[in-house]
VMD Tcl script that builds the backbone (N, CA, C; Angstrom):
set m [mol new atoms 357]
animate dup $m
set s [atomselect $m all]
$s set {name element resname resid chain x y z} {
  {N N MET 1 A -144.431 32.298 14.501}
  {CA C MET 1 A -143.998 33.576 14.792}
  {C C MET 1 A -142.453 33.758 13.855}
  {N N GLU 2 A -142.406 34.573 13.115}
  {CA C GLU 2 A -141.149 35.023 12.258}
  {C C GLU 2 A -140.106 35.722 13.197}
  {N N ALA 3 A -138.912 35.066 13.162}
  {CA C ALA 3 A -137.849 35.913 13.956}
  {C C ALA 3 A -137.611 37.446 13.298}
  {N N ILE 4 A -137.316 38.281 14.313}
  {CA C ILE 4 A -136.960 39.548 13.614}
  {C C ILE 4 A -135.529 39.839 13.537}
  {N N GLU 5 A -135.082 40.022 12.312}
  {CA C GLU 5 A -133.698 40.459 12.173}
  {C C GLU 5 A -132.977 41.228 13.029}
  {N N PRO 6 A -131.883 41.281 13.528}
  {CA C PRO 6 A -131.436 42.215 14.488}
  {C C PRO 6 A -131.230 43.725 13.683}
  {N N ALA 7 A -131.407 44.722 14.497}
  {CA C ALA 7 A -131.096 46.180 14.036}
  {C C ALA 7 A -129.399 46.225 13.808}
  {N N ALA 8 A -128.901 47.095 12.838}
  {CA C ALA 8 A -127.595 47.199 12.821}
  {C C ALA 8 A -127.091 48.527 12.903}
  {N N LEU 9 A -126.006 48.784 13.477}
  {CA C LEU 9 A -125.542 50.279 13.500}
  {C C LEU 9 A -124.002 50.132 13.401}
  {N N THR 10 A -123.463 50.929 12.647}
  {CA C THR 10 A -121.971 50.983 12.371}
  {C C THR 10 A -121.365 52.206 13.002}
  {N N LEU 11 A -120.309 51.878 13.910}
  {CA C LEU 11 A -119.368 52.853 14.673}
  {C C LEU 11 A -118.071 53.086 14.056}
  {N N THR 12 A -117.909 54.229 13.813}
  {CA C THR 12 A -116.572 54.614 13.091}
  {C C THR 12 A -115.887 55.713 13.753}
  {N N GLY 13 A -114.617 55.922 13.468}
  {CA C GLY 13 A -113.783 56.886 13.884}
  {C C GLY 13 A -113.582 56.875 15.520}
  {N N THR 14 A -113.376 58.162 15.926}
  {CA C THR 14 A -113.149 58.315 17.168}
  {C C THR 14 A -114.468 59.041 17.919}
  {N N LEU 15 A -115.040 58.492 18.974}
  {CA C LEU 15 A -116.232 58.735 19.411}
  {C C LEU 15 A -116.086 59.964 20.491}
  {N N ASP 16 A -116.900 60.859 20.667}
  {CA C ASP 16 A -116.844 61.838 21.749}
  {C C ASP 16 A -118.263 61.828 22.362}
  {N N ARG 17 A -118.499 62.728 23.254}
  {CA C ARG 17 A -119.963 62.709 24.034}
  {C C ARG 17 A -121.126 63.079 22.858}
  {N N GLU 18 A -120.772 63.895 22.071}
  {CA C GLU 18 A -121.800 64.320 21.117}
  {C C GLU 18 A -122.025 63.088 20.228}
  {N N ALA 19 A -121.063 62.496 19.686}
  {CA C ALA 19 A -121.140 61.410 18.851}
  {C C ALA 19 A -122.019 60.246 19.555}
  {N N THR 20 A -121.456 59.872 20.921}
  {CA C THR 20 A -122.123 59.060 21.742}
  {C C THR 20 A -123.815 59.216 21.913}
  {N N ARG 21 A -124.066 60.347 22.185}
  {CA C ARG 21 A -125.342 61.080 22.167}
  {C C ARG 21 A -126.251 60.696 20.983}
  {N N ARG 22 A -125.854 61.009 19.781}
  {CA C ARG 22 A -126.370 60.643 18.618}
  {C C ARG 22 A -126.452 59.146 18.271}
  {N N LEU 23 A -125.478 58.355 18.474}
  {CA C LEU 23 A -125.548 56.868 18.499}
  {C C LEU 23 A -126.768 56.386 19.283}
  {N N CYS 24 A -126.785 56.820 20.516}
  {CA C CYS 24 A -127.817 56.288 21.290}
  {C C CYS 24 A -129.149 56.534 20.865}
  {N N GLU 25 A -129.318 57.742 20.511}
  {CA C GLU 25 A -130.614 58.230 19.937}
  {C C GLU 25 A -131.013 57.356 18.663}
  {N N GLU 26 A -129.938 57.123 17.568}
  {CA C GLU 26 A -130.134 56.304 16.700}
  {C C GLU 26 A -130.565 54.876 16.990}
  {N N ALA 27 A -129.631 54.385 18.100}
  {CA C ALA 27 A -130.001 53.056 18.528}
  {C C ALA 27 A -131.368 52.934 18.981}
  {N N ARG 28 A -131.958 53.801 19.793}
  {CA C ARG 28 A -133.142 53.807 20.351}
  {C C ARG 28 A -134.317 53.681 19.184}
  {N N THR 29 A -134.066 54.642 18.222}
  {CA C THR 29 A -134.961 54.696 16.989}
  {C C THR 29 A -134.920 53.557 16.350}
  {N N LEU 30 A -133.699 52.659 15.998}
  {CA C LEU 30 A -133.780 51.691 15.307}
  {C C LEU 30 A -134.411 50.470 15.945}
  {N N LEU 31 A -134.355 50.280 17.221}
  {CA C LEU 31 A -134.729 49.253 17.928}
  {C C LEU 31 A -136.302 49.428 18.100}
  {N N ARG 32 A -136.814 50.603 18.149}
  {CA C ARG 32 A -138.180 50.863 18.275}
  {C C ARG 32 A -138.908 50.464 16.725}
  {N N ALA 33 A -138.355 51.114 15.851}
  {CA C ALA 33 A -138.688 50.986 14.302}
  {C C ALA 33 A -138.742 49.546 13.936}
  {N N THR 34 A -137.857 48.899 14.208}
  {CA C THR 34 A -137.662 47.588 13.741}
  {C C THR 34 A -138.184 46.257 14.483}
  {N N GLY 35 A -138.427 46.695 15.875}
  {CA C GLY 35 A -139.079 45.628 16.880}
  {C C GLY 35 A -138.108 44.667 17.246}
  {N N ALA 36 A -136.583 44.945 16.808}
  {CA C ALA 36 A -135.749 43.942 17.019}
  {C C ALA 36 A -135.279 44.008 18.518}
  {N N ASP 37 A -134.713 42.880 19.131}
  {CA C ASP 37 A -134.077 42.898 20.509}
  {C C ASP 37 A -132.804 42.839 20.617}
  {N N VAL 38 A -132.155 42.831 19.328}
  {CA C VAL 38 A -130.653 42.951 19.238}
  {C C VAL 38 A -130.383 43.924 18.512}
  {N N LEU 39 A -129.363 44.740 18.861}
  {CA C LEU 39 A -128.669 45.838 18.010}
  {C C LEU 39 A -127.265 45.545 17.675}
  {N N VAL 40 A -126.794 45.132 16.542}
  {CA C VAL 40 A -125.560 44.795 16.116}
  {C C VAL 40 A -124.840 46.019 15.861}
  {N N CYS 41 A -123.712 46.156 16.681}
  {CA C CYS 41 A -122.862 47.273 16.611}
  {C C CYS 41 A -121.780 46.793 15.775}
  {N N ASP 42 A -121.483 47.309 14.459}
  {CA C ASP 42 A -120.256 47.099 13.766}
  {C C ASP 42 A -119.066 48.080 14.281}
  {N N VAL 43 A -118.072 47.391 14.924}
  {CA C VAL 43 A -117.077 48.182 15.489}
  {C C VAL 43 A -115.823 47.898 14.933}
  {N N ALA 44 A -115.867 47.189 13.573}
  {CA C ALA 44 A -114.477 47.243 13.008}
  {C C ALA 44 A -113.750 48.339 12.420}
  {N N ASP 45 A -114.417 49.329 12.160}
  {CA C ASP 45 A -113.829 50.617 11.873}
  {C C ASP 45 A -113.846 51.732 12.964}
  {N N LEU 46 A -114.119 51.207 14.171}
  {CA C LEU 46 A -113.894 52.112 15.392}
  {C C LEU 46 A -112.506 52.547 15.642}
  {N N GLY 47 A -112.396 53.864 16.193}
  {CA C GLY 47 A -111.125 54.304 16.377}
  {C C GLY 47 A -110.390 53.659 17.550}
  {N N PRO 48 A -109.334 54.122 17.985}
  {CA C PRO 48 A -108.730 53.478 18.915}
  {C C PRO 48 A -109.585 53.220 20.264}
  {N N PRO 49 A -109.146 52.000 20.917}
  {CA C PRO 49 A -110.040 51.648 22.026}
  {C C PRO 49 A -109.834 52.631 23.209}
  {N N VAL 50 A -110.143 53.827 23.393}
  {CA C VAL 50 A -110.047 54.652 24.529}
  {C C VAL 50 A -111.125 54.742 25.306}
  {N N LEU 51 A -111.250 55.117 26.448}
  {CA C LEU 51 A -112.351 55.209 27.407}
  {C C LEU 51 A -113.601 55.822 26.710}
  {N N ALA 52 A -113.474 56.811 25.794}
  {CA C ALA 52 A -114.683 57.409 25.261}
  {C C ALA 52 A -115.370 56.210 24.358}
  {N N ALA 53 A -114.570 55.327 23.689}
  {CA C ALA 53 A -115.367 54.354 23.050}
  {C C ALA 53 A -115.999 53.299 24.080}
  {N N ILE 54 A -115.339 52.966 25.190}
  {CA C ILE 54 A -115.901 52.231 26.140}
  {C C ILE 54 A -117.062 52.564 26.721}
  {N N ASP 55 A -117.056 54.001 27.046}
  {CA C ASP 55 A -118.131 54.776 27.574}
  {C C ASP 55 A -119.324 54.787 26.501}
  {N N ALA 56 A -119.006 54.851 25.243}
  {CA C ALA 56 A -120.103 54.904 24.038}
  {C C ALA 56 A -120.726 53.401 24.164}
  {N N LEU 57 A -119.986 52.436 24.277}
  {CA C LEU 57 A -120.275 50.973 23.947}
  {C C LEU 57 A -121.368 50.848 25.418}
  {N N ALA 58 A -120.975 51.347 26.442}
  {CA C ALA 58 A -121.702 50.909 27.765}
  {C C ALA 58 A -122.945 51.782 27.643}
  {N N ARG 59 A -122.909 52.987 27.084}
  {CA C ARG 59 A -124.213 53.745 27.159}
  {C C ARG 59 A -125.119 53.088 25.902}
  {N N LEU 60 A -124.460 52.480 24.817}
  {CA C LEU 60 A -125.379 52.018 23.867}
  {C C LEU 60 A -126.095 50.648 24.424}
  {N N GLN 61 A -125.198 49.967 25.253}
  {CA C GLN 61 A -126.103 48.777 25.891}
  {C C GLN 61 A -126.950 49.146 26.932}
  {N N LEU 62 A -126.989 50.242 27.664}
  {CA C LEU 62 A -127.921 50.813 28.601}
  {C C LEU 62 A -129.184 51.290 27.781}
  {N N THR 63 A -128.869 51.926 26.644}
  {CA C THR 63 A -130.055 52.328 25.734}
  {C C THR 63 A -130.747 51.294 25.282}
  {N N ALA 64 A -130.125 50.165 24.728}
  {CA C ALA 64 A -130.769 48.874 24.170}
  {C C ALA 64 A -131.600 48.194 25.337}
  {N N ARG 65 A -131.018 48.116 26.549}
  {CA C ARG 65 A -131.758 47.429 27.653}
  {C C ARG 65 A -133.008 48.166 28.081}
  {N N ARG 66 A -132.903 49.526 28.074}
  {CA C ARG 66 A -134.067 50.475 28.323}
  {C C ARG 66 A -135.318 50.251 27.084}
  {N N ALA 67 A -134.718 49.764 25.932}
  {CA C ALA 67 A -135.680 49.533 24.837}
  {C C ALA 67 A -136.016 48.175 24.777}
  {N N GLY 68 A -135.781 47.245 25.781}
  {CA C GLY 68 A -135.868 45.786 25.919}
  {C C GLY 68 A -135.055 45.025 25.127}
  {N N GLY 69 A -133.912 45.358 24.645}
  {CA C GLY 69 A -132.912 44.676 23.769}
  {C C GLY 69 A -131.438 44.560 24.526}
  {N N ARG 70 A -130.650 44.350 23.833}
  {CA C ARG 70 A -129.260 44.316 24.004}
  {C C ARG 70 A -128.379 44.530 22.763}
  {N N ILE 71 A -126.857 44.618 22.949}
  {CA C ILE 71 A -126.269 45.009 21.798}
  {C C ILE 71 A -125.263 43.744 21.556}
  {N N ARG 72 A -124.683 43.518 20.522}
  {CA C ARG 72 A -123.878 42.478 20.028}
  {C C ARG 72 A -122.854 43.179 19.241}
  {N N LEU 73 A -121.546 43.064 19.419}
  {CA C LEU 73 A -120.411 43.592 18.792}
  {C C LEU 73 A -119.984 42.733 17.649}
  {N N ARG 74 A -120.106 43.366 16.400}
  {CA C ARG 74 A -119.346 42.840 15.167}
  {C C ARG 74 A -118.058 43.186 14.879}
  {N N ASP 75 A -117.293 42.324 14.882}
  {CA C ASP 75 A -115.654 42.374 14.495}
  {C C ASP 75 A -114.990 43.369 15.270}
  {N N PRO 76 A -114.827 43.004 16.633}
  {CA C PRO 76 A -114.118 44.027 17.478}
  {C C PRO 76 A -112.592 43.662 17.337}
  {N N ALA 77 A -111.843 44.837 17.230}
  {CA C ALA 77 A -110.451 44.422 17.436}
  {C C ALA 77 A -110.017 43.789 18.735}
  {N N PRO 78 A -108.943 43.069 18.693}
  {CA C PRO 78 A -108.646 42.166 19.961}
  {C C PRO 78 A -108.306 43.184 21.110}
  {N N HIS 79 A -107.628 44.259 20.883}
  {CA C HIS 79 A -107.480 45.282 21.983}
  {C C HIS 79 A -108.669 45.851 22.346}
  {N N LEU 80 A -109.775 46.016 21.814}
  {CA C LEU 80 A -111.147 46.689 22.179}
  {C C LEU 80 A -111.601 45.465 23.065}
  {N N THR 81 A -111.589 44.126 22.577}
  {CA C THR 81 A -112.255 43.205 23.599}
  {C C THR 81 A -111.368 43.068 24.927}
  {N N GLU 82 A -110.140 43.208 24.847}
  {CA C GLU 82 A -109.419 43.239 26.091}
  {C C GLU 82 A -109.693 44.364 27.141}
  {N N LEU 83 A -109.752 45.439 26.528}
  {CA C LEU 83 A -110.109 46.686 27.316}
  {C C LEU 83 A -111.539 46.539 28.001}
  {N N LEU 84 A -112.634 45.961 27.157}
  {CA C LEU 84 A -113.947 45.758 27.593}
  {C C LEU 84 A -113.934 44.767 28.656}
  {N N HIS 85 A -113.166 43.909 28.622}
  {CA C HIS 85 A -112.975 42.728 29.555}
  {C C HIS 85 A -112.230 43.662 30.846}
  {N N LEU 86 A -111.179 44.247 30.647}
  {CA C LEU 86 A -110.587 44.706 31.816}
  {C C LEU 86 A -111.528 45.827 32.750}
  {N N VAL 87 A -112.333 46.402 31.970}
  {CA C VAL 87 A -113.231 47.429 32.788}
  {C C VAL 87 A -114.455 46.656 33.357}
  {N N GLY 88 A -114.596 45.534 32.957}
  {CA C GLY 88 A -115.518 44.412 33.536}
  {C C GLY 88 A -116.874 44.568 32.594}
  {N N LEU 89 A -116.652 45.061 31.354}
  {CA C LEU 89 A -117.876 44.907 30.460}
  {C C LEU 89 A -117.648 43.615 29.551}
  {N N SER 90 A -118.932 43.060 29.344}
  {CA C SER 90 A -118.709 42.061 28.235}
  {C C SER 90 A -120.040 41.973 27.328}
  {N N PHE 91 A -119.707 41.845 26.044}
  {CA C PHE 91 A -120.598 41.753 25.194}
  {C C PHE 91 A -120.731 40.538 24.328}
  {N N GLU 92 A -121.823 40.123 23.803}
  {CA C GLU 92 A -121.765 39.113 22.789}
  {C C GLU 92 A -121.101 39.479 21.600}
  {N N VAL 93 A -120.117 38.806 21.030}
  {CA C VAL 93 A -119.494 39.272 19.975}
  {C C VAL 93 A -119.563 38.141 18.763}
  {N N GLU 94 A -119.876 38.898 17.429}
  {CA C GLU 94 A -119.822 37.942 16.335}
  {C C GLU 94 A -118.764 38.509 15.594}
  {N N VAL 95 A -118.120 37.900 14.776}
  {CA C VAL 95 A -116.801 38.082 14.152}
  {C C VAL 95 A -117.223 37.788 12.539}
  {N N GLU 96 A -117.261 38.818 11.743}
  {CA C GLU 96 A -117.491 38.769 10.320}
  {C C GLU 96 A -116.234 39.423 9.593}
  {N N ARG 97 A -115.865 38.838 8.661}
  {CA C ARG 97 A -114.705 39.523 7.922}
  {C C ARG 97 A -115.074 39.657 6.509}
  {N N GLU 98 A -114.573 40.453 5.895}
  {CA C GLU 98 A -114.799 40.618 4.540}
  {C C GLU 98 A -114.184 39.503 3.649}
  {N N ALA 99 A -114.708 39.142 2.531}
  {CA C ALA 99 A -114.435 37.800 1.822}
  {C C ALA 99 A -112.847 37.628 1.573}
  {N N GLU 100 A -112.296 39.008 1.151}
  {CA C GLU 100 A -111.019 39.043 0.782}
  {C C GLU 100 A -109.964 38.655 2.190}
  {N N GLN 101 A -110.461 38.941 3.343}
  {CA C GLN 101 A -109.781 38.675 4.420}
  {C C GLN 101 A -109.877 37.243 4.989}
  {N N ARG 102 A -110.821 36.455 4.539}
  {CA C ARG 102 A -110.894 35.248 4.861}
  {C C ARG 102 A -109.676 34.339 4.286}
  {N N GLU 103 A -109.290 33.364 5.092}
  {CA C GLU 103 A -108.318 32.317 4.627}
  {C C GLU 103 A -109.106 31.377 3.796}
  {N N PRO 104 A -108.346 30.992 2.515}
  {CA C PRO 104 A -108.932 29.944 1.802}
  {C C PRO 104 A -109.032 28.621 2.584}
  {N N ALA 105 A -110.235 27.940 2.420}
  {CA C ALA 105 A -110.315 26.731 3.118}
  {C C ALA 105 A -109.280 25.688 2.643}
  {N N GLY 106 A -108.650 25.107 3.742}
  {CA C GLY 106 A -107.723 24.251 3.545}
  {C C GLY 106 A -108.375 22.843 3.079}
  {N N ARG 107 A -107.408 22.087 2.271}
  {CA C ARG 107 A -107.919 20.849 1.775}
  {C C ARG 107 A -107.661 19.762 2.930}
  {N N VAL 108 A -108.816 18.946 2.935}
  {CA C VAL 108 A -108.670 17.873 3.846}
  {C C VAL 108 A -108.101 16.642 3.102}
  {N N GLN 109 A -106.942 16.180 4.024}
  {CA C GLN 109 A -106.169 15.078 3.472}
  {C C GLN 109 A -106.306 13.831 4.295}
  {N N GLU 110 A -107.056 12.833 3.951}
  {CA C GLU 110 A -107.214 11.795 4.993}
  {C C GLU 110 A -105.997 10.628 4.800}
  {N N ALA 111 A -105.522 10.267 5.875}
  {CA C ALA 111 A -104.554 9.319 5.752}
  {C C ALA 111 A -105.168 7.927 5.779}
  {N N VAL 112 A -104.755 7.086 5.147}
  {CA C VAL 112 A -105.181 5.646 4.933}
  {C C VAL 112 A -104.259 4.718 5.326}
  {N N GLU 113 A -104.590 3.864 6.402}
  {CA C GLU 113 A -103.732 2.984 6.928}
  {C C GLU 113 A -103.761 1.592 5.894}
  {N N ALA 114 A -102.723 1.102 5.996}
  {CA C ALA 114 A -102.525 -0.169 4.992}
  {C C ALA 114 A -103.565 -1.150 5.448}
  {N N ARG 115 A -103.800 -1.317 6.556}
  {CA C ARG 115 A -104.730 -2.415 7.082}
  {C C ARG 115 A -106.119 -2.089 7.135}
  {N N ASP 116 A -106.582 -0.687 6.536}
  {CA C ASP 116 A -107.913 -0.263 6.587}
  {C C ASP 116 A -108.647 -1.021 5.216}
  {N N PRO 117 A -109.788 -1.512 5.431}
  {CA C PRO 117 A -110.496 -1.919 4.248}
  {C C PRO 117 A -111.062 -0.948 3.254}
  {N N PRO 118 A -110.943 -1.083 1.997}
  {CA C PRO 118 A -111.510 -0.135 0.978}
  {C C PRO 118 A -112.917 0.148 1.214}
  {N N LEU 119 A -113.190 1.351 0.858}
  {CA C LEU 119 A -114.648 1.814 1.181}
  {C C LEU 119 A -115.544 1.186 0.062}
}
mol reanalyze $m
mol bondsrecalc $m
mol representation Tube
mol addrep $m
């Protein structure tokens, strides 16, 4: 059996009740249409972590659970993660950054002891 890719939803700006209602409808539709059990919510461009954002994420999680799934947050800001923890909500988090935000891979330098035999 082939694994189903997670559905994805992007949350941007400041959320209010109407935006939350629309997001929950979209989440329900996406989960049903794709058959996915995970809804990845990209929250990198979400507005300030106010209680309306916390409410929206809690409602999205409830919507996903009712559809037989769960949500996973992509790239949440540290203050959003802290606020979620403070109010007792926890979500699986995946961190994805744009290529230009990644730090270049460091070079590995191995120290060789004088007593080590050559390879």
